[in-house]
N, C-alpha and C positions, 0 to 999 in steps of 0.2 A: 561730140558728147550730146546726150539727150538731157532735157531739163524739164522739171515740173514747175510751172509758174505758180501753182497754188501752194505747194509745200516748200518750194525753193530748194529742191534736192537734185543733185546730179545723178545720172545713170549712164551705164555703158551704151554704145551706139546701137546694140541689138535689142534694147528695151523699148517698148512702145507705150506702156502704161505705167503710171506711178504705183509702186507697191503699197503705198500708204493710203492714198485717196482714190486710186483707180482712174485718175484723170489722164487724158492723152498727153504724151510727152511731145515737146517741140525741139527741133534741132536748132539750138541757139546757144549762145555763149552764156554761161552761168555768171551771175554777179560775182564780182571779186570776193574771194573768201574773207570772212571776218577774222581778224587776228584774235586768237584765244590764248590767254596766258598759259604757260605750261603748268601742269599740276605739280604741287609740292612733292618732294621725294617721298616714295612709299605710298602715294595715293594715285590710283589709275583713274583716268577720265573715261567716261562712257560716251560713246559716239553721240553727238548732237545734244546730249543731255546736260553736260556740265556739272553732274552730280558726283559726289564721292561714293566710293564703294562702301557698303556696310561692313563693319568689323566682324570678325569671327565671334568675338565674345557677345556682341549684341545679338547676333543671329542665334547663338546657343540659348541665351536667355529668352528670346522671343519664342523659340521652339518649346522651351519648357513651359511657358505660359500657355501656348496652344495645346500642350498635352493635357491641360485641365479639361478641354473638350473631349479628349480621348477617354479620360477617366469618367466623365459624366456619361458618355455613350456606353461605356462598359457597365457602369452601375445600372443604368436604365434597361439596357438590353438583357443583362444578367437576371434582373428581377422579373422581366417579362417572360423570358424563356423558362426561368425557374418556376414561375407561377403556373405555366402550362404543363411542365414535366414533373411537378411535385418536388422541386429541389430547393425550395426556400428554407433558410435556417433562421435562427433568432437574430443573427447579426449580418445576414446577407443571403448568399445562395451557395449551394454545393452541388455541382453537376459534373458528370464525366461522360466520355464517349461523344456521340453525335450531338447532344444538346450543348456540350462545351464548345465543340467546333462551330456550331451555329452562332453562339455568343461571340466568339472571336471573329468570325466572318462578318457579322452584322456591325460589330464595333469598328473593324478596319474599314468597311465600306462607308460608314457614317463619318469617320474622321477624314477619309480620302475626299468625300464630297464636300466637307467643310473647307478643306484646303483649296480644292479646285475652284469652287464657287467664289470664295472670297478673293483668291488671287486673280481669277478670270474676270470678275466684275469690278473689284475695287483695287486690284493690284497689290493688296496687302491682306494680312490676317489680323486678328485682334492682338496677338502677341507682337507681330511686326509693327503694328501701328503704335503700340505703347513704346517701342524702342526706336521709333522713327525710321522704319525701313520700308522699302517698296520693291516689288519685283517688276522688272522691265525687260523689254526686248533688248538684245545686245546692241541694237542700233539706236537705242534711246526711246523708242516708241513704247506704247503701253503693252503689257503682257496680254496675249490672247488666250482664249479658252484652251485651244489645242496645246499651247505651250505650257499652260498651268497643269494640264492633265499629264503631259509627258514628264515634266520635272518632278511631279509628285508620285507618278507611277514608279519612277526610277529611284525613289527613296528605298525601295527594296534592296537595290545594289549599294546605295550610299550607306545604308544602315548596317551593312555587313562588314566585319563583325563589330558590334557595339559602336556603330557610326564611324569607325576608323577610316573606311574608304572615303566617305564624304569629307571627313576632317583633313585627310592627307591631300585630296585633290583641291580643296579650298585653299590650303596653305601653299601649294606649289604652282597653281595657275595664276596668270597675270591679273585676271579680273575676279579672282577669288570665287571661282565657280566649282561647285561639286559636280558629280557625274550628271545628275539631272539637269543642271544648268547648261552644261556643255552640249548635251544632246538637244535640249529645247531652245538653245541660243538665248538664254536669259541671264540676267545679272541681278544682284540685290544691291540697291543703292540707298543712300540716306535721303531722308526728306523730312522737313519740319512740318508736321501736321498741326493744324490749329487745335485750340483748346476744346472747341465744340466737338470735333471728331474724336478726341480722346475720351471726353465725357460720354459720348454715344457708344464707344467701344466698351467702356467700363459698365455702362447700363446694360448693354447686350449680354455681357458676361454674367452679370448678376441675375438677369432675367433667365438665362439658361440654367444657372445654378438653382434658382428657385423652382423652375420648371422640372428639373431633374428630381429634386426633393419631393415636390408635390406628386409627380408622376410615379415615383417609386412607392410613396406611401399609399397612393390609390391602388396601384397594382397589387401590393402586398395585402391590402385589406380585402381586395376582391380577386383573390387568386382563383383563376379559372381551372375547372376540372375538365380533362379531356372527355368528350362525349362521343357516342356513336359506336365505340368499340368496347366490348366487355373487357374490363381490365382492373388491376389493382393500382390505384393512383393516389398521389399526394400523401404517401406514407411519411410520417414524421414522429420523432421522439419529442414529447412536449410535456409540460407540467399539467396542462389541462387542454380541453378541446378548443378553447378560444385563445390559448396562449400561442405565441410564435414558436416555431421549432427550435430545439436546443442547438446551440452552435456546434457542440461536439457531443456525441452519444457515448459519454464516459461515465461510469458508475463505480461504486465501491460496495463491499458486502453490506447487507441489510438495507440498501437503498431500494426505493420503489421505481420500477421501470414502467413508464406509461407510453403507450403507442397508439397512434391514430392513423386511420387511412380511409379511403373512399373506394367504392365499387360502382363505376358508371357503366352505361351501355348494356344494362340488363334488359330482359324481355318480360313483359307482363303476360300472365296466362289468360285463358279465355274469360276468367272472372275478374280481370284487372288486378290480380294479386302479384306482389313481388314474391319471388321464391329464390332468395339468395342465401347460401350457407357458406361460411368461411371456417377453415381449420387453421389454427395458429400453433405452431410447434417451436420450441426453443431448444437449440442444440448447444451443448457445452463445447469447450475447445477441443475435447477429444472426440467429438462427433456423436456423443450419446445424448439422448433426450434428457433435459433437465427436469421437466415437469410433464404431466399428462397433457396431451394435445387439447387445446381449448376450442370448443365448437361454438360459433356464433350463428344463430339462425334468425333470418328476417323474413317473416311471412305477414304481409299486411296489404290491405287494399289501398290503391291509389289511382288517381285519374290520369296521371302521366308518369313517364319514366325519365322526365327531364332532369330531376334531381338525383344525384348519386346516393347510394346506400352508405351511410356513415357508420364505421365500425371502430371500436376501441377495445383494448384489453391491457391489463397491467399485471406485473408480477413483482413479488417481493423477493429480492435476492437473499438467500440464506447466509448466515454468518460464515459458513464453511466454504462458500463459493470460491473456486479457483480463479486466479488471474488469467486474462487472455481474451480472445475474441469469441463472442457468442453469436450464433446465427439464428435469425427469425425466419422460419419458412411459413409462408402463407399460401393457402390454396383456396380460391373462391370458385364456387359452383353456382351457375345459373340453371336451376333445375327446371325452369320453364322452357328454356331453349337448349338444354343439355350441352352447356358450354362450361369449360374449365379453364381457369387462368392461375398461374403460380408466380410467386415472386419471393426473393430472399433479401434480407437486410441484416446488418450487423451492428452490434454495440460492443464496447470494451469494458471489462472489469479491471480496475486498477487495485491491486492488493499485493501484499508480500507473498512470496511463495509459501504454499501450504505444506507443512511437514506431514509425512505419512509414515505408517509403520505396518509391517506384515503381520504383527501380532498385537494382541490387546495390551495397551499401555496407557498410563495417565501422564500428560505433559502440561507444561505451563501452570504448575500448581502455585497458587498465590493465596495470601491472606489479606482481607480488606475489611473495612467497617461498613461497606455498602456493596450492593450488587455490581454497580458499574464504577465504583470509586477506585482510586489509585491503590496499587499494591503496597502493603506495609513492609518497609525494609529498614530495620529488622521487624519481624512480625510481632509487634507488641501493642497492646491496647489497654484500656482502663476498664475496671469492673463497672458494669452498668451499660456498656456499649454492646452493639451487635457485632458478631464475628461471622464473616463470610469466608467459606472455603470454595474457591472456584478452580476449575481445571478443564482440560480438554481430554477426551477419550479417543485414542487413535486405534487403528487396527480392528475396527468393528466389522463383523461379517454379516452379510444379508443372505437370506435363502433365495431360491429360484423365483420367488414371487416378490422379492425386494423387501421382505420383512426384516426388521431389526428389533431385537428384544434384549434390552440391557436392564440390569437391576444392580442394587448395591446393598451391602451391609455396612453400616457406619455407626460410629460411636465416639465418645470423648473420654480420655483418661485424664484424671486430675494430677496435681503435683506429686501425690503419694503413689501414683501408678495404678490406682483403683478406678474402675469405670464410673464415670459420672452419669452417663446414660448410654443406651444401646438401642438401635433400630435395625431390623433385619428384612431383607428382601424388598426394599423399597424400589418400585419400578422407576427407571430413568426414562426409557422410551420403549414403546411397543407399537410400532406402526409400519406400514409399507411405504417405500420410497420408489419413485421412478429412477432417480439417480442416487446411488448409495452415498451418504455423506462421507466426506473425507475425514471429518472428525465430528464428535458430538460434544458441544459445550455443556457443562453442568455446574450447578451451584448447590452447596449445602450451607445452611446458616442456622445460628441459634442466638438467643439473647442471653448475655452474660449477666447473672444477678449482681446487684450492686454490693452484696455482701460476700461475693465469691472470694475464696482465699487467693492471695497473690501467689504467683509461681508459674512454672512451665506446664502447659497443658498439651495434649496431643490428640489430633484427629486420627482415628483409625478407620480406613476405608478398604473394603473388599469389593471389587467390581466383578460382575458375572455377565459374560456374553453367552446367553442361553441358546443362540443359534450355532455358535462355534464350539460350545461347551468348554469355554476358556475362562480363567479367572486372573485377576491382577489385584494385588494389595499394596497399599503404601500408607505411610504415616506422615503427618505434617504438624510439627510443633509450633506453638505460639506462646507468648508470655502475657499474663494478666498482671497489671500493676495496680497498686492501691489508688483510689480516686484522689 
């Protein structure tokens, strides 16, 4: 047998140098072995270490604590990449495709380096230190960098599926080793760390949390715009130019949709003028334009093209807008360099399905005491109040230019059936639309005199679609009670 006088470890006859300290071995008789009490049932002893193996529960809790570093890395990397690719939202970031893959890759690398460096240098991580665990070589010596790298690289196998592979191998192996431990020849043992080390680990965790928050805030406030390439960048739905992007681009009828974006990478002409023009088009869920294309033209003198052109436009959704996904098509032209870039974005309108009709008809007929007030059911009010008749006009036709021309004859019959008043050919709408309205909302109203006779009154309405040469008439009764 060969023997290391420095480490007092025996080696086979064909060994010449100590594997731990690299000292030359001598052919001599090793000191008599020291008697070591047998480990209690259920606890395996680690070679030369005399330490107990870490329990599975403690290792799981330690890993959950370490996952805090993974979450911090994901948040920071996501905001950095989001600031570069214009994917920041009000509550975080929203990226797809290559930018999303970059975030996942950077996060995985950062977490891997954390595990390898801490286990390779200290033999433990923050989570393991809190739970009193240390990673060691299977012979009881300290875990080396190569071993730490191997055991953490093989987490890919241990984590499949849902860490079941690692869980099963830890349960069935004598030294509670997962696949990464088996290949790297490592074990996880218990160790009583001093109070100072625990405080240091807690302080390190808090510093990292604070750094993540500060870094994220800094990145979000100074979101960088890609430069050098003519492009449409940092598009966002927001309430104002200085506000953070909305978490979700979801709206309802009659909402204002405000959009902001930047155009970097333009070229200055020979007079140092910016010549950037953008065209903004909104398409309804059926693919038809909702409004006229909005043209934004920027022509101004500047000393440098370092700052992007900032553009914004907004639209007010009509009350008749249909539910579904709407598409924003943007085309930017650098007229000085003869370059064109295009981009598309989407927002969602949440609304009940809109009823349609092939012919002229009035629907949703209601009586109220104010324009936006609740419908009266039954339709009864007191003399001296205002009475509102509101309804939707469906089946309206437009000509080839998108013009709609609606008018009405309307009046009121008293309790005795005689006309109280009558108005003829009042124009409801006479204008051109890019997108023909699915319905036209309309209101008639009058103030009821305080001395009006009580009883049942009737609105009489005749609608005229002068484009389609169609009519529709209806009556709506209501009751006036004494004050």
